[in-house]
C-alpha positions as CSV (number, residue, x, y, z in Angstrom):
1,X,110.7,92.3,124.3
2,X,111.0,88.3,124.3
3,X,109.9,88.2,120.7
4,X,112.5,91.0,119.7
5,X,115.4,89.0,121.5
6,X,114.4,85.8,119.6
7,X,114.3,87.7,116.3
8,X,117.9,89.1,117.0
9,X,119.0,85.6,117.8
10,X,117.5,84.1,114.7
11,X,119.0,86.8,112.5
12,X,122.4,86.4,114.1
13,X,122.3,82.6,113.5
14,X,121.3,83.1,109.8
15,X,124.0,85.6,109.3
16,X,126.6,83.2,110.9
17,X,125.2,80.4,108.5
18,X,125.7,82.7,105.5
19,X,129.2,83.7,106.3
20,X,130.3,80.4,107.6
21,X,129.8,78.5,104.2
22,X,132.5,76.0,103.1
23,X,135.3,77.3,100.8
24,X,134.0,76.8,97.3
25,X,136.4,75.1,94.9
26,X,136.3,75.7,91.1
27,X,133.7,73.4,89.4
28,X,134.0,72.4,85.7
29,X,131.0,74.8,85.2
30,X,133.0,77.6,86.8
31,X,135.9,76.8,84.6
32,X,133.9,76.7,81.5
33,X,132.4,80.1,82.3
34,X,135.9,81.6,83.0
35,X,137.5,80.4,79.8
36,X,134.3,81.5,77.8
37,X,135.0,85.2,79.1
38,X,138.3,85.2,77.4
39,X,138.1,87.1,74.0
40,X,141.0,86.1,71.7
41,X,140.8,89.2,69.5
42,X,143.8,90.9,67.7
43,X,144.6,93.0,70.7
44,X,144.8,90.0,73.0
45,X,147.0,87.8,70.6
46,X,149.4,90.8,70.2
47,X,149.7,91.0,74.0
48,X,150.1,87.4,74.6
49,X,152.7,87.1,71.8
50,X,154.7,89.9,73.1
51,X,154.4,89.0,76.8
52,X,155.2,85.4,76.5
53,X,158.6,86.2,74.6
54,X,159.7,89.4,76.5
55,X,160.1,91.1,79.8
56,X,156.7,92.7,81.1
57,X,158.5,96.0,82.2
58,X,160.2,96.6,78.8
59,X,156.8,96.0,77.0
60,X,154.9,98.2,79.3
61,X,157.3,101.3,79.0
62,X,155.1,104.3,78.0
63,X,157.1,105.5,75.0
64,X,155.1,108.8,74.9
65,X,156.4,109.7,78.3
66,X,160.1,109.3,77.5
67,X,161.9,112.6,77.3
68,X,159.1,114.8,78.9
69,X,161.3,115.2,82.1
70,X,164.3,117.3,82.0
71,X,167.3,117.2,84.4
72,X,167.3,120.9,85.5
73,X,166.3,121.9,89.1
74,X,165.6,125.4,90.4
75,X,167.0,124.4,93.7
76,X,169.7,121.9,94.7
77,X,172.0,121.1,97.8
78,X,175.6,121.1,97.1
79,X,176.9,117.6,97.3
80,X,179.4,115.5,95.4
81,X,179.8,111.8,94.7
82,X,177.6,108.8,94.7
83,X,178.0,106.0,96.9
84,X,177.2,102.2,96.2
85,X,175.7,99.9,98.9
86,X,176.2,97.0,96.5
87,X,174.5,93.8,97.5
88,X,173.3,94.8,101.0
89,X,170.3,96.2,102.6
90,X,172.1,99.2,104.2
91,X,170.4,102.1,102.3
92,X,169.1,103.6,105.5
93,X,172.9,103.7,106.7
94,X,174.2,105.0,103.3
95,X,171.4,107.6,103.3
96,X,172.0,108.7,106.8
97,X,175.8,109.3,106.2
98,X,175.0,110.9,102.8
99,X,172.7,113.6,103.9
100,X,175.0,114.7,106.6
101,X,178.1,114.6,104.4
102,X,177.4,117.9,102.6
103,X,178.3,119.6,105.8
104,X,181.7,118.1,105.9
105,X,182.3,118.8,102.2
106,X,181.4,122.5,102.7
107,X,183.2,122.8,106.0
108,X,186.6,121.6,104.6
109,X,186.1,122.9,101.2
110,X,186.5,119.2,99.8
111,X,185.8,118.0,96.3
112,X,183.9,115.0,97.9
113,X,183.9,113.1,101.0
114,X,182.5,109.7,102.3
115,X,182.0,108.2,105.7
116,X,182.7,104.7,106.7
117,X,179.4,102.6,106.3
118,X,181.3,99.6,107.3
119,X,182.1,101.1,110.8
120,X,178.6,102.1,111.6
121,X,177.4,98.8,110.3
122,X,179.6,96.8,112.6
123,X,178.1,98.5,115.7
124,X,174.6,98.3,114.4
125,X,174.9,94.5,114.1
126,X,176.3,94.1,117.6
127,X,173.6,96.2,119.0
128,X,170.7,94.4,117.1
129,X,172.1,91.2,118.5
130,X,172.1,92.5,122.2
131,X,168.5,93.8,121.7
132,X,167.4,90.5,120.5
133,X,168.9,88.6,123.4
134,X,167.3,91.1,125.7
135,X,163.9,90.6,124.2
136,X,164.3,86.8,124.5
137,X,165.3,87.2,128.1
138,X,162.2,89.5,128.8
139,X,159.9,87.0,127.2
140,X,161.5,83.7,128.0
141,X,158.4,82.6,130.3
142,X,156.0,83.1,127.4
143,X,155.2,80.1,125.0
144,X,156.8,80.0,121.6
145,X,153.8,80.7,119.7
146,X,153.3,84.1,121.7
147,X,153.1,86.8,119.1
148,X,156.1,88.8,120.4
149,X,158.3,85.6,120.8
150,X,157.4,84.5,117.3
151,X,158.3,87.9,115.9
152,X,161.5,88.1,117.5
153,X,162.7,84.6,116.4
154,X,161.6,85.4,112.9
155,X,163.5,88.8,113.0
156,X,166.6,88.3,115.2
157,X,168.8,90.5,113.1
158,X,169.2,92.2,109.6
159,X,171.0,94.6,107.5
160,X,167.8,96.9,107.2
161,X,167.0,99.9,109.2
162,X,165.6,103.4,109.3
163,X,166.3,106.9,110.6
164,X,166.3,106.0,114.3
165,X,168.7,103.1,114.0
166,X,171.1,105.4,112.1
167,X,170.9,108.3,114.6
168,X,171.3,106.2,117.7
169,X,174.3,104.4,116.2
170,X,176.3,107.5,115.1
171,X,175.4,109.2,118.6
172,X,176.8,106.5,120.5
173,X,179.7,105.4,118.4
174,X,180.6,108.3,116.4
175,X,181.8,108.3,112.7
176,X,185.0,107.8,110.8
177,X,186.0,108.5,107.3
178,X,185.8,105.6,104.8
179,X,189.4,105.1,104.3
180,X,189.8,104.5,107.9
181,X,187.5,101.3,108.0
182,X,186.7,100.6,104.3
183,X,184.1,98.1,102.9
184,X,184.9,94.3,103.0
185,X,183.5,91.4,100.8
186,X,181.0,90.7,103.5
187,X,179.7,94.4,104.1
188,X,179.3,94.7,100.3
189,X,177.5,91.3,100.2
190,X,175.7,90.9,103.5
191,X,173.4,87.8,102.9
192,X,175.8,85.1,104.0
193,X,177.0,86.9,107.4
194,X,173.4,87.8,108.1
195,X,172.3,84.2,107.6
196,X,175.0,83.0,109.9
197,X,174.2,85.7,112.6
198,X,170.6,85.0,112.4
199,X,171.3,81.2,112.9
200,X,173.6,81.9,115.8
201,X,171.2,84.2,117.4
202,X,168.1,81.7,117.3
203,X,170.5,79.1,118.8
204,X,171.4,81.5,121.6
205,X,167.8,82.3,122.0
206,X,166.8,78.7,122.6
207,X,169.5,78.3,125.1
208,X,168.4,81.3,127.2
209,X,164.8,80.1,127.0
210,X,166.2,76.7,128.4
211,X,168.2,78.4,131.3
212,X,164.9,80.3,132.3
213,X,163.0,77.1,132.2
214,X,165.5,75.4,134.4
215,X,165.2,78.2,137.0
216,X,168.5,80.2,136.3
217,X,168.6,83.6,137.9
218,X,169.1,87.0,136.1
219,X,172.6,87.3,136.9
220,X,173.4,83.9,135.3
221,X,171.4,85.0,132.2
222,X,173.3,88.2,131.9
223,X,176.7,86.5,132.3
224,X,175.9,83.9,129.6
225,X,174.5,86.9,127.2
226,X,177.8,88.5,127.5
227,X,179.6,85.2,126.4
228,X,177.1,85.1,123.5
229,X,178.0,88.7,122.5
230,X,181.6,88.0,122.6
231,X,180.9,85.3,120.1
232,X,178.9,87.7,117.9
233,X,181.7,90.2,118.2
234,X,184.3,87.7,117.0
235,X,182.2,86.9,114.0
236,X,181.8,90.5,113.1
237,X,185.5,91.2,113.4
238,X,186.4,88.2,111.1
239,X,183.8,89.5,108.6
240,X,184.0,93.3,108.7
241,X,187.4,94.0,110.3
242,X,188.2,95.6,113.7
243,X,186.6,99.0,114.3
244,X,189.2,101.6,115.2
245,X,189.3,103.2,118.6
246,X,191.6,106.1,117.3
247,X,193.1,106.9,113.9
248,X,195.2,109.5,112.1
249,X,193.7,111.5,109.3
250,X,194.3,114.3,106.9
251,X,192.7,115.7,103.8
252,X,193.3,117.7,100.5
253,X,190.9,120.3,99.8
254,X,189.8,121.7,96.4
255,X,192.7,123.9,96.1
256,X,195.1,121.2,96.6
257,X,196.0,122.2,100.1
258,X,196.9,119.4,102.5
259,X,195.7,119.6,106.1
260,X,197.7,118.9,109.3
261,X,197.6,115.2,110.2
262,X,195.5,114.9,113.4
263,X,194.6,112.0,115.7
264,X,190.9,111.4,116.3
265,X,188.5,109.0,118.1
266,X,185.3,108.3,116.2
267,X,183.3,110.4,118.7
268,X,185.8,113.5,118.5
269,X,185.8,113.2,114.7
270,X,181.7,113.2,114.7
271,X,181.8,116.3,117.1
272,X,184.3,118.1,115.0
273,X,183.0,117.5,111.6
274,X,179.2,117.3,112.1
275,X,178.6,119.0,115.6
276,X,174.9,118.4,115.3
277,X,172.4,116.6,117.7
278,X,170.7,113.9,116.0
279,X,167.8,114.4,118.1
280,X,167.1,117.8,116.5
281,X,165.8,115.9,113.4
282,X,162.2,114.9,113.4
283,X,160.7,112.0,111.6
284,X,157.5,112.3,109.5
285,X,155.3,109.9,107.8
286,X,152.6,110.1,105.2
287,X,150.4,107.1,106.0
288,X,146.7,108.1,104.8
289,X,145.5,104.8,106.5
290,X,146.0,106.4,110.0
291,X,144.9,109.6,111.5
292,X,146.9,112.8,110.6
293,X,148.5,115.0,113.3
294,X,149.1,112.3,115.6
295,X,152.4,110.7,116.9
296,X,153.0,107.0,116.4
297,X,155.6,104.7,117.8
298,X,156.6,101.2,116.9
299,X,157.8,98.8,119.5
300,X,161.2,97.3,119.1
301,X,161.7,99.2,116.0
302,X,165.3,100.1,117.0
303,X,168.7,98.6,117.0
304,X,169.7,99.1,120.6
305,X,168.2,97.9,123.8
306,X,168.7,101.2,125.3
307,X,167.9,103.0,122.2
308,X,164.7,104.9,121.0
309,X,161.8,103.1,119.1
310,X,161.0,104.7,115.8
311,X,158.6,107.5,116.5
312,X,157.0,109.8,113.9
313,X,154.3,112.3,113.2
314,X,151.8,111.4,110.5
315,X,151.1,114.3,108.2
316,X,149.3,115.0,104.8
317,X,151.8,115.0,102.0
318,X,151.6,118.7,101.2
319,X,152.9,119.4,104.8
320,X,155.9,117.2,104.0
321,X,156.6,119.0,100.8
322,X,156.6,122.5,102.4
323,X,159.3,121.3,104.9
324,X,161.4,119.7,102.2
325,X,161.4,122.8,99.9
326,X,162.4,125.0,102.9
327,X,165.2,122.7,103.9
328,X,166.6,122.3,100.3
329,X,166.4,126.1,99.7
330,X,168.8,126.4,102.7
331,X,171.2,123.7,101.3
332,X,170.1,121.0,103.7
333,X,169.6,117.5,102.3
334,X,166.8,115.3,103.6
335,X,166.6,111.6,104.6
336,X,163.4,110.1,103.0
337,X,162.2,106.6,102.1
338,X,159.7,105.4,99.5
339,X,158.5,102.5,97.6
340,X,161.2,102.7,95.0
341,X,160.2,99.8,92.9
342,X,157.0,101.2,91.7
343,X,157.1,102.8,88.2
344,X,160.9,103.1,88.3
345,X,162.6,103.4,84.8
346,X,166.2,102.5,85.3
347,X,167.4,103.8,81.9
348,X,166.8,107.5,82.8
349,X,166.4,107.1,86.5
350,X,163.0,108.5,86.6
351,X,160.1,107.7,89.2
352,X,156.9,108.5,87.4
353,X,153.5,107.2,87.6
354,X,153.3,107.4,83.8
355,X,156.4,105.3,83.0
356,X,154.5,102.3,82.5
357,X,151.2,101.3,80.9
358,X,150.2,98.0,82.3
359,X,146.5,98.6,81.7
360,X,146.8,98.3,78.0
361,X,149.2,95.5,77.8
362,X,147.0,93.3,80.1
363,X,143.8,95.0,79.2
364,X,142.8,95.5,82.8
365,X,143.1,98.5,85.2
366,X,145.0,98.9,88.4
367,X,142.9,101.5,90.4
368,X,144.0,101.2,94.0
369,X,144.9,104.4,95.7
370,X,147.6,104.8,98.5
371,X,145.4,104.2,101.2
372,X,144.2,100.8,99.6
373,X,147.7,99.8,98.5
374,X,148.9,100.1,102.1
375,X,146.0,98.3,103.8
376,X,146.4,95.3,101.4
377,X,150.3,95.3,101.7
378,X,150.5,96.3,97.9
379,X,153.0,99.2,98.8
380,X,155.2,100.2,101.8
381,X,158.4,101.9,102.5
382,X,161.2,99.8,101.0
383,X,164.4,102.1,100.4
384,X,165.8,105.1,101.8
385,X,167.6,107.8,99.7
386,X,168.8,111.4,100.1
387,X,166.5,114.4,98.7
388,X,168.9,116.9,97.3
389,X,166.7,119.1,94.8
390,X,163.4,120.4,93.8
391,X,162.2,122.1,90.6
392,X,159.6,124.8,91.4
393,X,157.3,126.2,88.6
394,X,156.4,130.0,88.1
395,X,153.2,129.3,90.5
396,X,155.5,128.2,93.3
397,X,154.5,124.5,93.1
398,X,157.1,121.7,93.0
399,X,156.9,119.7,89.7
400,X,159.8,117.2,90.3
401,X,162.5,116.2,92.9
402,X,166.2,115.2,92.6
403,X,167.3,112.2,94.6
404,X,170.8,110.9,95.5
405,X,170.7,107.2,95.6
406,X,173.2,104.6,96.9
407,X,173.3,102.1,94.0
408,X,176.5,103.4,92.3
409,X,177.2,106.2,89.7
410,X,176.0,104.0,86.6
411,X,172.5,103.6,87.8
412,X,169.8,105.7,86.6
413,X,170.8,109.5,85.9
414,X,174.4,109.5,87.0
415,X,173.6,107.6,90.2
416,X,170.6,109.8,90.9
417,X,166.8,109.5,90.5
418,X,164.5,112.0,89.4
419,X,160.9,111.8,91.0
420,X,157.8,113.5,89.8
421,X,155.6,115.4,92.2
422,X,152.8,113.0,91.5
423,X,154.9,110.0,92.3
424,X,156.0,111.7,95.6
425,X,152.2,111.8,96.5
426,X,151.8,108.1,95.8
427,X,154.9,106.4,97.0
428,X,156.9,108.6,99.4
429,X,156.3,107.6,102.9
430,X,159.0,108.8,105.4
431,X,160.9,112.1,105.7
432,X,163.3,113.4,108.2
433,X,163.6,117.1,108.8
434,X,165.9,119.3,110.8
435,X,164.0,121.2,113.7
436,X,164.6,124.6,112.1
437,X,162.6,123.8,109.0
438,X,159.6,122.4,111.0
439,X,156.7,124.9,111.8
440,X,156.2,125.5,115.6
441,X,152.5,124.1,115.3
442,X,153.9,120.8,114.0
443,X,156.7,120.7,116.5
444,X,154.1,121.0,119.3
445,X,152.4,117.8,118.0
446,X,155.4,115.8,119.5
447,X,154.3,116.8,122.9
448,X,151.3,114.5,122.7
449,X,151.6,110.9,123.9
450,X,152.7,108.5,121.2
451,X,150.2,105.9,119.8
452,X,152.0,102.5,120.4
453,X,152.1,100.1,117.6
454,X,153.2,96.6,117.7
455,X,156.5,95.3,116.0
456,X,154.4,93.4,113.3
457,X,152.5,96.6,112.3
458,X,152.9,97.0,108.3
459,X,154.9,100.1,109.0
460,X,157.6,98.2,110.6
461,X,159.5,97.8,107.3
462,X,163.2,98.2,107.4
463,X,164.6,100.3,104.5
464,X,167.1,98.4,102.4
């Protein structure tokens, strides 16, 4: 037994020695070996000449694939109008409002309709500011290099979000038509106001930590927090305008009939026009790095101190497709998010894994699958859009999907994108489905305790 223990200790020491070797720099011999591996043949020369003088994406476009995708769909949701988030990261907000607006268009017989994204964004920014200050108060006794404290100061506020942030904002503050609180220069171009709010909140965060260190009581902290939020509210009002408490509104329908002028509050408008409980929508995820049929929750992935963390059910991709098809067939659009930058061909608005041939251009393969891309941070959810159509073949299988984007009507296919089913498999991550289109066995999964994930988890990636 004693000899065995000694042997184990020796092996452990040896293994530690092997893996604890010093970092090895590139020696002249190493460099010579690498250089000698380069074969400068005609193919290399052609690629080098082309790439050094032109954009990579244009050179890698797979010409054989162009024209193979048509623009016809067997099933489409009835919607009208393309929105434009411009230079902002508010895709989650545009998508949330876009996917419910078909209800208003149908209800009022309108040619088109748009909610005010600026109104909802105002309250989102104020709520996020409060959430940050609450986190700072709760963690004020921890050191600055504590993981949560560090994360909070790195991410005090932003214009990105996801489904839960949208649902909580409209549930608490209601909605208004776009003309009631239109966009401003700062809502269209959020980078500067976001930078100023970020700096101000960090300043406030340090002040709160100083107050706690000086022994100030919770009442004093809360009073000072309200003064800080008043400062933030003033900044938001100057940049975005004042959100209305009441407003008058009427509309003209497709038959040129003008409605009666009515007075609304944002909440009464929400209840009359939508009349849906946002809690009746369920968020799903396709994350093959984690166990399927489990519920996950990400801490602080919300915009309200009293709101809900982002919670989702992780399912195989085929299960998401079945719910999406059922929803679209019933004229219900869906909120979804994906890694939109991968294999996007702007000219025709297609998302297709065959759009580009980087392999032949650079003479090397790129074989990572979805699981490997997520684990290595090579892919993740980056942009939210509205799923409005699906094309189903004679065998009942989806071949492609229609997407309503929020990058203006001149982008892609008349402001829309067309996603192949294969691209759906590889780069779609999140999908929100109304409960009526979710099978009972899947709904029952929500009764299980959620697996809590930290805010620095890779899946915490606000959609922009």
